N, C-alpha and C positions, 0 to 999 in steps of 0.2 A: 188621854184619860183625864177626867176631872171629877171633882166631888163637890157636894153642897153640904156645908157644915153649919151647925148652929152654935153661936157663942154670943154672950152679952145680950141675949134676947133678940138677935138678928140672925139672918141666914146669909152666908157668903159662898160664892163659887170660888173654889181654889184649884190650882194646878201645880204640879211639881215644878220647882225651879222659879216660881214667881213669888213676889211678896204680897202681903195683905195687911191693910190697916184696919185694926179692930178696936173695940172698946178697951180701955186701959186694964191691963192684967197686973196682978200683984206678984210679979216674978222679976228676977234680976236679968240684966242684959246678958246675952250669950248663953242663956239657959235653954234647955229643951222644953217644949210644951207639946202635949198630946190632946187632940180634940176627939172625944169619944162619940159625941152626938153627930153622927154622919147621917144626913137625911137621904142622900142619894149618891150613888157611884155610877158614873157613865163611862163605859168602856166598850163601845160598839155593841155587839150582840150579848155581851156579858154584863149589861147594865143591871143595877139592882136599885129598887125603891124600897125604903124602909116603912115600917108600920109601927110607930112613927120614925124609928131609927133603924139603920141597917145593922143587924147583929154581927159582931166580929169585925167590923170595919173601924179604922181609925186613921187620923191624919196627924203626921208628925211635923214639927217645925222648930225653928230656932228664933229667939227674940233678937231682933237687930237693934232696936232702939225704942225709947219712950219719948214722945214729943207732943207738941200742941199743934192743932190745925190752924188754918188761917182765921183771923178775927172776923166775926160777923157782928153787925150792928143791929141792936134791938131798939127800935124807936116806938114809943107809945105816945099817943096824943088824943085828947078829947076836944073835939071841935067846939069853938065858942066858949070854952071854959078856962082857957089859959093854962092847961095842963100839958106839959111836954116832959118826956123822960127819955134820955138817950143813954144806952148801956151797951157795952161790948162784951163779947164772950169768945173764949178760945177753948174748944173741946180737946181734952187730952186723949191720946191714942197710943197704941202699941203696934209697931211694925214687926210682922212675923214673916220669915222666909220659909216657905213650905218645902220640906225635903222629901217626904214620902207619903203616898196614899196607899194604905194597906187594906186588903179585904181578908176575909176569913181564910180563903184558899192560900193567899200569899203568906199569912201568918203561920199556917200549918207547915208549908214548905220551908220557911225560914227556921222554925223550931226544929224540924227534922235535920236540917243542915247543921245547926249548932249542936245538936245531941250527937251527931256522928263524929264531930271534931272533938 
């Protein structure tokens, strides 16, 4: 089972038990994060596609770390003009470990179990 979530203006495919590098989030390390904008949930014949998002679906995760990606070199040059500019850039990211993919049916059963206890 996997899901496609939207965060930071991009869409990512996520699976339970795997980590994901996304745009920098404003949250502390080891805190929980919930992605509400689930575009698609794939679970065999129980797959759901949102219009634009799947109602009642969410993805839960834990922030592992905040870091910077490898450096890229940005080089600009104008031929025959003597203009050269070399610049480096390191994009910041947040690494999130995906713990659960929940659909509306799973949320209802989880809520029923907690109310019984």
